[in-house]
Structure formats: C-alpha cells, structure tokens
N, C-alpha and C positions, 0 to 999 in steps of 0.2 A: 147559041146555047152558053150559059155563064158556067165557068169550069173553076172559079176560084174557090180555094179550100180544099180542093180534092187531095193535093198533098199533104196538106195538115191532118185530114182525117186520116190518111194511110199511115203518117208518122205517128200519130196518136194511137192508132190501132197496135203499131209494133213497138211503141214505146215500153210497154211491160215486159216483153219478150227480150228486148235488148237489155234492160236492167237486171232482169234474172240471169242473163248468159254473162253479163259484166261482173256480177256479184259471184258467179259461180267461178269465173276465172281467176279473180282476185283470191278468191278463198282458197282455191287448189294452189295458188302461188304462195300463200301464208303456209298451207300443210306442207309444201315441198322445201320451204325455207327451214321450217322445224325439223322436218326430216334430215336435211343437209347437217344442220347444228347436231342433231343426235348422232349422225355417223361420225363427224368430226370428232366431237367429244369422245365416243367410244375408240375410235383409233388413236387418239391421243392417250388415253387411259391405258391401252394395250402396250402402245410403244413406251410408255413410262413403266409399265409393269416389267416389259422384257428388258429394260436397260437395269433393273434393280437386281442386286446380288442377295438380297434378304432371302428368308425361309418362304416357302411357298404360301404360308397361310397369311404371313405379313403382307406379301405382294398382293394376294386376293383382296384383303382388306384395304390396302392403299388403292387398288384399281376400282373397287366399289364405292370407297369415299370420294375419289375423284369424280365418278360419273354421277354421285347422288348430288355433289355440290353443283354441278352444272346443267342438270336436267330435272324439269319440275314434272310433277304429276306422273311419276315411275309406278306403274301397277306392279311389275313383276321384273327382278333382277336377278340372274343366276350367273355367277362367275366361277369357273373351274380352272385352276392352276396345277399343271401337273408337268414335270420333266421339260420345263422351259417352253410350255405350250399353254397359251391363255384362250379360254373361250368364254365369250360374253354372249348371253341371251337376254335381251332388253325389249320390254312392251311398256309403251307409255299412251296417255290420251292426250290430244291437243284440242283445244276449243276451236270451233268453226263458226261461220257466220252464215253459211247457206243451209247448214243443218237446223236452222230455226224454222225455214219452210217445211223442211222434211222431218220435223220432230227428231232429229238426232243431233245433238249438240257437241260431240266429241269425235274426233278422228281417232281411230286405233293405229298406233305406229308399233311394228314389232320388227327387230332386228336381230340377227345372230352373225356374229364375227369370231374369227378364229385367227390368232397371231401366234407366229414361232419364228424362230431364229434358223435362216439357212445359209450357210457360208458367210457367217458374220453379217448378214443382212436382215433385216425385220421384213417379213412378209405378213401381210394382214389380208385375209380373204374373207368375203361375204359368203355365208352358207345359205 
C-alpha cells in the first residue's frame, strides 16, 4: 500500500490550528508588554510624586501629566494625593491582533496603585 503524503495531509489539517495558536501567543505577549509598560510608568510617576515637596494639587497634576505623556489610549485616569499618599486608578485600551478573529479589537487594561512613604522608604502596592 502506498502511504506517501499522509504526513503532509495531517500537517495541512493541523496548520490552521497551529497558526491560530501562534497568533494568540504573540498577541498575549504584546498585551503583557504593554501592561508592564503601563505598570512601570505608573510606578515611576508615583515615585516622582512622593519625592516632591510641592502642594498636593501640584503633585497630582505632575503625576497625571507624567502618566499621560507616556501612555496612549487612556480611557480613565484618577489620581488622588493626600497626606503623602498617592493613589492612581488607570484604565486603557490596547490594540490586539487576535481580536480580529473574535471581533474584539482592543484589550482593556486596568490598574490601581497606591504609593506612600514608610520610614523614609517609598512603598508602592498594587490594589
């Protein structure tokens, strides 16, 4: 019996599934990179704000300006500065590739952080 081409047929049947899996993995990787960029920017802004000795309103504006300059597609940004405590709530949307298949073209990334000084050390926690 002639078995030539069986592996080729099996590969061609699995190829679409492998391509979808590959695109999904790449897409999730891009989303995680954007999420990490967002986290780092917010942490840097909070650290910067905690080091300032300006009035609270001015610190709040500086933190928000720093975040807006470094992050695109911000849907929601709420910054509260009170008594050496900075809270940031941020929501953004990032484009994705895999969403074309699922008819959802954007990932929503939402983060909440709080920063404060404790014993002359800056503490930043994710809420």
